[in-house]
C-alpha positions as CSV (number, residue, x, y, z in Angstrom):
1,F,-6.9,-0.7,-13.4
2,W,-7.6,-3.2,-10.6
3,Q,-7.3,-6.2,-12.8
4,S,-4.0,-4.8,-14.2
5,L,-2.7,-4.3,-10.9
6,R,-3.6,-7.8,-9.8
7,L,-1.5,-9.1,-12.7
8,S,1.3,-6.9,-12.1
9,K,4.4,-7.3,-9.9
10,V,5.4,-3.6,-9.5
11,S,3.3,-0.4,-9.6
12,L,5.1,2.8,-10.0
13,A,3.9,5.8,-7.8
14,Y,5.4,9.2,-7.1
15,D,4.7,11.9,-4.5
16,H,3.0,14.5,-6.6
17,F,4.2,17.2,-4.5
18,A,7.8,16.4,-5.7
19,A,6.9,17.1,-9.2
20,P,9.5,19.6,-10.7
21,N,7.0,21.7,-12.5
22,E,3.7,23.3,-12.2
23,A,1.9,19.9,-12.5
24,G,3.0,19.2,-9.0
25,A,0.4,19.1,-6.1
26,H,0.1,21.7,-3.4
27,C,0.9,19.3,-0.6
28,S,2.3,15.8,-0.2
29,Y,-0.4,13.1,0.3
30,V,-0.9,9.5,0.1
31,G,-3.0,9.1,-3.0
32,P,-5.4,6.3,-4.1
33,R,-2.8,4.7,-6.2
34,W,-0.9,3.5,-3.1
35,F,-4.1,1.9,-1.6
36,E,-5.1,0.3,-4.8
37,S,-1.6,-1.1,-5.7
38,L,-1.0,-2.3,-2.1
39,A,-4.4,-4.0,-1.8
40,A,-3.6,-5.8,-5.1
41,G,-0.5,-7.1,-3.6
42,T,1.9,-5.3,-5.9
43,L,5.3,-3.8,-4.9
44,V,5.0,-0.1,-5.1
45,A,8.0,1.6,-6.3
46,G,8.9,5.3,-6.7
47,I,9.0,8.1,-4.3
48,A,6.7,7.9,-1.3
49,P,4.8,11.1,0.0
50,R,6.9,13.1,2.5
51,S,3.6,13.9,4.5
52,E,2.9,12.9,8.1
53,D,0.1,10.8,6.9
54,R,2.4,8.5,5.0
55,A,4.3,7.9,8.3
56,I,1.1,6.7,9.7
57,L,-0.7,5.0,6.9
58,L,2.3,3.2,5.4
59,D,4.5,2.4,8.3
60,W,5.6,-1.2,7.3
61,T,8.8,-2.3,5.5
62,D,9.0,-1.4,1.9
63,A,5.4,-0.1,1.8
64,T,7.0,2.0,-1.1
65,V,10.3,1.1,-2.4
66,E,12.3,4.4,-3.0
67,L,13.8,4.7,-6.5
68,P,16.8,7.0,-7.1
69,E,16.0,10.2,-9.0
70,D,18.7,9.2,-11.6
71,P,16.9,7.3,-14.5
72,D,19.7,4.8,-15.1
73,A,20.1,4.0,-11.3
74,S,16.2,3.5,-11.2
75,V,16.3,1.2,-14.2
76,E,19.1,-0.8,-12.4
77,K,17.3,-1.0,-9.1
78,M,14.0,-2.1,-10.9
79,Q,15.9,-4.8,-12.8
80,S,17.3,-6.1,-9.5
81,I,14.0,-6.0,-7.9
82,L,12.3,-7.9,-10.7
83,A,15.1,-10.6,-10.7
84,D,14.5,-11.3,-7.0
85,T,11.2,-13.4,-7.0
86,D,11.5,-14.2,-3.4
87,Y,11.7,-10.5,-2.4
88,L,8.7,-9.8,-4.6
89,K,6.6,-12.6,-3.0
90,E,7.6,-11.5,0.5
91,T,6.8,-7.8,-0.2
92,S,3.6,-8.7,-1.9
93,A,2.4,-10.9,1.1
94,R,3.6,-8.0,3.6
95,N,1.5,-5.4,1.6
96,L,-1.7,-7.7,1.5
97,A,-1.5,-8.6,5.2
98,A,-1.1,-4.7,6.1
99,M,-3.9,-3.8,3.8
100,H,-6.2,-6.5,5.2
101,R,-5.3,-5.6,8.9
102,R,-5.6,-1.9,8.5
103,H,-6.9,-0.4,5.3
104,D,-10.0,-2.4,4.3
105,W,-13.2,-0.4,4.2
106,R,-14.7,-2.3,7.0
107,H,-12.0,-0.9,9.4
108,R,-13.1,2.5,8.4
109,L,-16.6,1.9,9.1
110,A,-15.8,0.3,12.4
111,V,-13.8,3.4,13.5
112,S,-16.7,5.6,12.5
113,F,-19.2,3.6,14.4
114,E,-17.0,3.5,17.5
115,D,-16.3,7.3,17.2
116,N,-20.0,7.9,17.1
117,G,-21.0,5.5,20.0
118,I,-22.8,3.1,17.7
119,K,-22.6,-0.7,18.5
120,Q,-20.9,-2.8,15.8
121,P,-23.0,-5.1,13.9
122,T,-22.1,-8.7,14.6
123,K,-21.5,-9.3,11.0
124,R,-18.9,-6.5,10.7
125,S,-17.1,-7.9,13.5
126,Q,-17.0,-11.2,12.0
127,Q,-15.8,-9.7,8.8
128,I,-12.9,-8.0,10.4
129,E,-11.9,-11.2,12.2
130,A,-12.0,-13.0,8.6
131,L,-9.7,-10.2,7.4
132,A,-7.2,-10.7,10.3
133,Q,-7.3,-14.4,9.5
134,R,-6.5,-13.6,5.8
135,A,-3.7,-11.4,6.8
136,A,-2.2,-14.0,9.1
137,A,-2.3,-16.5,6.2
138,F,-0.5,-14.0,3.9
139,E,2.1,-13.5,6.6
140,G,2.7,-17.3,6.8
141,A,3.0,-17.7,3.2
């Protein structure tokens, strides 16, 4: 899946809670497809979760590009997105930068250490700084 995402320009993702039948989830949540897709630098298109977590975790411009519920309108929107290579590049860079700055597993470990009063290993601090430098490079691309 990861290799497919890295070679893709767009990943489709929908809020499972919004499913119109019994297959829907019991609550709205940001699933792994968002994190995997955004970390690969793809544009995520579909319907974003309506949960409070989404507002916190995916708060940058076009973290999810909302598609209309009408299938014909969605196809038209996807065609226009795919035709705009500059927009695809900008969105990919923004997604990669946001993921490097906020959602890499090293950030999660740092928060856990901090919450438990444990000193950060020097190597982790260096890794987080390297992530910030890579994010800046994506933003400057």
